[in-house]
Structures are given as C-alpha cells and as structure tokens.
N, C-alpha and C positions, 0 to 999 in steps of 0.2 A: 488710765487703765484702772478697772475695778479691782480692789483688793479683797482678798478672802480672809475673813476673821477666823478666830480660834474655833468657834462652833462650826463654821463652814468647813474648816479643814477636817474636823472630826467626822462631819457627815460624809465628806468625800472619801475618807479612809474607810468608813463603814461600807459605803457603796462599793468601793474597789474590793474590799474583803468579801462581801457577799457575792460579787461577780466571780471572783476567783473560786469560791466554794462551789458555785453553780457549775463552772467549767469543770472542776475536779469531779463533781458528781456525774456529769455527763460522760466524762472519760471513763470513770469506773463502770458506769452502766453499759457503755459501749463495749468495754473489755469483757464484761460478764456475758453479754449477748454473743459476742464473737467467739468467746471461749467454748460455747456449746457446739461450734462448728469446726473447732480445731482438734488436732490430735490430743487425746486426754492425757493429763498429767496426774500421776499417783499422788494422793494426799495421805495424811496420817491415817492409819487404819487400812490403807490399801485401796479404798474406793475413789474413783475419779470424780471431778466436779460434774461431769456429764453422766454419772452413774453407769458408765460403760464397762469399767474394769474393776474387779476386786479380786485380789489373790490373798492367800494366807501370808502370814508374816514370813514364813520360810519359802513361800512360793511353790508349794507342792501341787496345788490344784486351783483351778478357777472357782471363784465363789459367786460371781455375778455376771450375767450376760443379758444384754438388751439386743433383740434382733429386729432391726429396722430396715432390713433389705427389702426393696420394693419388688413386686412381681415382675415389673418391666426389667429391672436389673438382673433378676434371676433368669428370666427368659433370654436376655441378651447373652449372658455368660454361658448358659446351657447350650444355646445354638452354636456358639463359637467352639465349645468343647466337642459337641457331636460332629460338627463339620470338619474338625481337624483330627478326628480320631485316627484316621489312617495316614495322616501326614507325618513327615519327619519330626515336626515340632507339634506335639499334641498339647493344646491349651487346656488347662485344668480350670473348670468353672468356679470351684471354691477358692482357688488361689486368686483368680481375677476379682472375685467379690471381696476377699480379704484385703487385696491391694487397695480397693476403693475405701473399704472400712477404715484401714489404717491411715489413709490419706485425709479422710473427712471426720475422723473421730466417731465412726459408726453411723453417721447420718447419710441417708440416701435421698436424692431428689431427682428432678427432671434432667439434671446434668450428669447423673451417675452412669447412664448408658454410654454417653460419649467418653467418659473416663475409662470405662471398660474397653471400649473399642480402640482407644488410643493405646492403652497398655497392650492389647492384643496385637496391634500392628507392630509395635516395637519388638514383641516377642517373636512374631512370625518372620520378621526380617532377618532374624538370626543375629542381630547386632547387640541384643540385650538378653539377659536371663532374668527370671523373677528375683533371684538372689541379688542381682545388680540393681534392679529397679527398687528394691525394698531395703537396701543396705542401710539407709539413713532413717528408716521408719521404725521407731522404737517399739511400737506395739503391733507390728505386722504379725509376729509369731502368736500373739494373743488372739488376734482376729482370725487367723488361720485355724487355730485350735478350736475357738468358739464356733465358727461357722462350720467347721468339719463336724463338730458335735451335733449341730442342727441338721446338716444336709448330707452327712457322710454316707448314709445307706441308701440314698435316693437315685444314684446314677451308677451304671456299670453294665457288665455283660450278663445276659440271661437268655433263656430260650422261650420263645413265644410261639405257640401253635407249631412246635417242632422246628422252628427256625432260630438260629443263633443271631442275636441282635445286640446292639450297644445303644444305650440311651437312658431315658427316664424309666425307672422301674418302681417308682412310688406312685400312688394313686390318690385321687380325691376321695375323701371319706364317704361321699354320697355317690351311689351307683348311677351310671349313665341312664338318661331317660327319666330321671326323677327330679322334679323341680324343687328348688329351695331358695330362700332369701337369707341374706346375712349382711352384717355391717361390723365395723371394728368396735367390739365391746370389751376388749381386754382391759382390765383394771376397774371396770364399773363396780359400784358397790353392791353387795349382797347382804341381806339382813337375816335370813333364816338361820337359826341357831346362835349366831353371833355375827357382829359386823366384820365383813371380810371383803377383799377385792375379788373380782371375777378373773380367775387365772386360766381361762380357756377361751374357746371360740364357739359361739352358738350358731347353728345352721338350722333355720326353721323350715319345716316341711310337713309331710303327711304321715300319719300313723302307719307303720309297717314298711316305710321306705328302707330298702336294704342298706346296711352300713358296711363299709368296705375297710379292710386293713390297709392303712396308708403304706406301711413298710412291713417286710417280713420280720418275724420274731416269734417269741414264745409267750403264751398266756401266763402272766405272773399273778393276776388277780381276777376273780370272777365271782359275782354274787351281789348281794344287796348292800348298799351304803345309804345311810339316812339322808345324805346330801345329794348324792348322784343317782339314787334309785338303783335299778339294775344297771350294772356297769361292767366294763372289761378293761383290764390293764395289760398292755402288751409291751414287752421289753425287746429292744433290738438286740441282735446277737453280740454286738460289741459292748452292750450294756450301757451305752452312752445316752440312749433315748428311752423314755417311758411314755407310751401313747395311752391316753385315757379317754374312753368313750362312755358317756353317761346318759341317763334318763331313757334307757331303752324300753321297749314295749312291754306293757303289762301282760302277764300270762305267757307270752312267747317272746322273750327278749333276745335269745341267742340262736345262732345257727346250730343245727342239729349236730350233736357229738362234740361240741366245743366244751372244753373243761380246762382247769388249771394244768399247765404243763404242755398243752397242745401246741404244736408248731403250725404257724399260719404263714402262707405266702402272700406277699403284697398283691392286693386285688381280690383276695378271697372275701366272700360274704361272711361276716362274723356276728351280725346281729341286726336288729330292726328298730327303727326310730319310734319313740314314744314320749311320754311325759311323766315317768315315775320319779319318785324322790320326795325330799322334804318331809320325811316321816320315819319314825323309828319302827313302824310296822311295815313288814315287807309287802311288796306287790301293790303299792298304793299310788294312784295318780294324784299327786298333790301339786304338780307343776301346771300352771295355767296354759302355757304355750307349748305345743308339740315341737320338739326340736332335738337335735343332737348337740350335746356339749362335747367337744373334743379338745384335748389339751396335749401339750408336748412339754415334758419335763426333761431337763438336761441333768445328767449325773456324772460328775467328774470324780466323785468319791462316794462310797456307799453311805457315809454319814449324812449325805444330802438327800437321800431317798425320801425320808419322812421327817418332819419337824420344822424348825424355824429357818433352816438353811436351804429350803427347796428353791430350785430355779425353774420357773415356767416362762415360756416365751410366747409372744404375741403371734398367733397363727393366721391372722387375717390375710396378710399378703401371701403367705405360704398357701393358704386355701385357694386364693386367686390363681397362683402359679399352677397348682395341681389340677385346676379345672381342665387343663389341656390333656389330662390323662384320667379319664373316667372309665371305670370298668363296666363293660356290658354284661348284663345278667339276664337270666331266664327263670321262669316259674318252674317248680318241680311238681309236675302233675297237678293234682287237686289239693295239694298241701299248702301250708302257709310259708313253705320254704322257697328260697331263691338260691341260685348258684351262678358262678361266673360262666360265661360262654366260651371264652378262649383260654385254654390251659396255659399255665406259665410255670417254668422251672427256674428258681432263683438259686444259684450255687451256694450262697451262705446257708439257706434253709436246708438244702440237701446235705451239706456238710454237718450241720447241727443234728439232723435226724440220724445220720450214720454214726456220729459220735455217741448219741444217746443210746442207740441200739447196741453199740460196742460196750458201753458202760454197763448196760443191763446184763449182757452176756458175761462180762467179767465179774459182776457183782449181783448174781441172781437173788 
C-alpha cells in the first residue's frame, strides 16, 4: 500500500481546508439569497436586510417602505374584496396583500395570487380570522400599515352618475382614450442639478393629454419647480399620501380654476401633459420627451415631507393596476380645457369641503 509522506499530508490538509471554505461560502451565499425572500429581521438601526422595514428607535412611525405588490396581486385582492362586499364575511383587499407581504418579506411573484386565494378561502369558510392567520407573523402589522398608507384611499363607497357604488374610486393619471407608453424606471439616475435617483413614474404621451387626479385630496403645491417644471402636489385627506404630477404643459399647465387649497375629486382633470422643467426660468421646455412624471410619497410623520427622510414608492405596478379605471373626458367647447364626463361624489371630499366651509364661517 502506498504511504503518504509529510508533504503529501500537508497538501491533503490544505485541499480539505480549501474544500470546507468553499462549502461554507456556498452556504453563506445561499443564506443571503434566501434571506431576500424570507420575513425580514430587524437589524441595528432598524432597517432590515431586505430594505423592507425601518422604524424609529422608539417605534413611533415607519421610516421606510418598498412597495413590490404586483398589479396581478392587487387585482386578485381587489376582486375578492368587491365580490364579498355584501357577504357576511367581507374580505379586505389590503389585509390580503399584507398577509402575503408578511409571508414573503414583501416580495410578490407569480405565486402571490395563489397565496391570496388560499387565504381568502380560509377566511370565507369561517374557520379562520385574519388575526388567527397572522398571529405568528411578526411583521404583519407593519405591512398592513405600510400597504394601507399606499392604497388606503383607493377603495370605498362613492356616488357615480347619481348611483351609490362600492369599488375602486382611484383613477389612472392618464385620461381614457389617450395613448401612452411606460416602463419601470423607478430609481434610474438623473443628472440635472445633481446626481439623484428617479423617484417617480414616467408616462410618455402627447402634449395636452389630460392629467387626472388619482385620488381625491386638496392641492398642497402648485407652480414652477426647476426640476419638475409646472407641477401639482395633491395631499390625501388622511395626509398619508402626497401625489406629485410634473412637467405639465407650457403656457397652459393646469385645469381652469385650480389653485393651492382647491379640493379635487378622484377622476377630475387637473392639468395637461407637457415637457417643462430643468430650468430656473419659468415656463421653459427643457425636457426632451413629452411625458407625465407622477410620484407617490408616503408620510407617516410630517418630518418626512421634505428632506432626507422622504419615502417615495415605485408606481409602475400601481399604474398598471389603475389602467382598469381610466376617466372618460370631453372637450370644453373651443377651449383647450377638458373635463370629466361622468360626475362622481366622493364622501371624504364632501366632508372636507363642508369642514372647510364651517371653518371659514367660524373664522371669517
């Protein structure tokens, strides 16, 4: 039998050690990859390895949200909600989405719809409650609050053309009948002024395309911004969402009568597509491509409104979902103005208007 000398033994030990290091590296790499699909675990400073959750040290408010819910998942959850509205067990679409978010660490894929449907079946059977299904999900409450912040104003009761209905009361930001193209450009680099990521969603179309209010709210900002050109900022009534519409049309950017403080109803025409911006001089077309930039900022605390702590979410999948609800518009005579065809009454908007009128009467 062949004997192994001292140098041969050293080489064997080295080979074994190298092999063990390789195996350990593969295990660590696999763990890291799998971790992206598992429920997030808070690390020092509050942010998770998947960048899904970040809270303050005292847990007062959410500081980070990544919205990866697919349009297919939103549609499935929405349909289950609407179909069960009159049933004894009414399924809540945001709860269903939060359930999957907590189950997968905020990652949605082709299997997410099946997970939503399975949860719905358990709930409809009466054998389980959402509290029971999520009792061992440490971050369910986080996803419920985060997804409610994104979607909370988009579903409910409202009056459309005099009829009381329940369902989707949020609209695509592009009016019905007007073509556009888009792709997921969230996070892409921008160079004008300073290097920065693109924190919105671009929808390319034609100059003058009517821009629609996605959700009811009040106009918080209106005017020129060197980056966004002519732009509109609309705040939801619960103050959780700030909708930003930018690069509006030169010379005629806004719907007639729109001003700061105006109350708008979801589906209203608020402005017109253009390519203004990238200039400190007002009313300049410095953007090459005609498009609407629309963004959705989440605000859990007013300190997040402006500065380094802003939370903007990717609106690509949300834009695809909202395509199902595009507002029909019509031209106003020989003017450049457009208006919605079917009138809509949204209870939160009416309540806000009444409160504003009361406040004015009490404080003339």
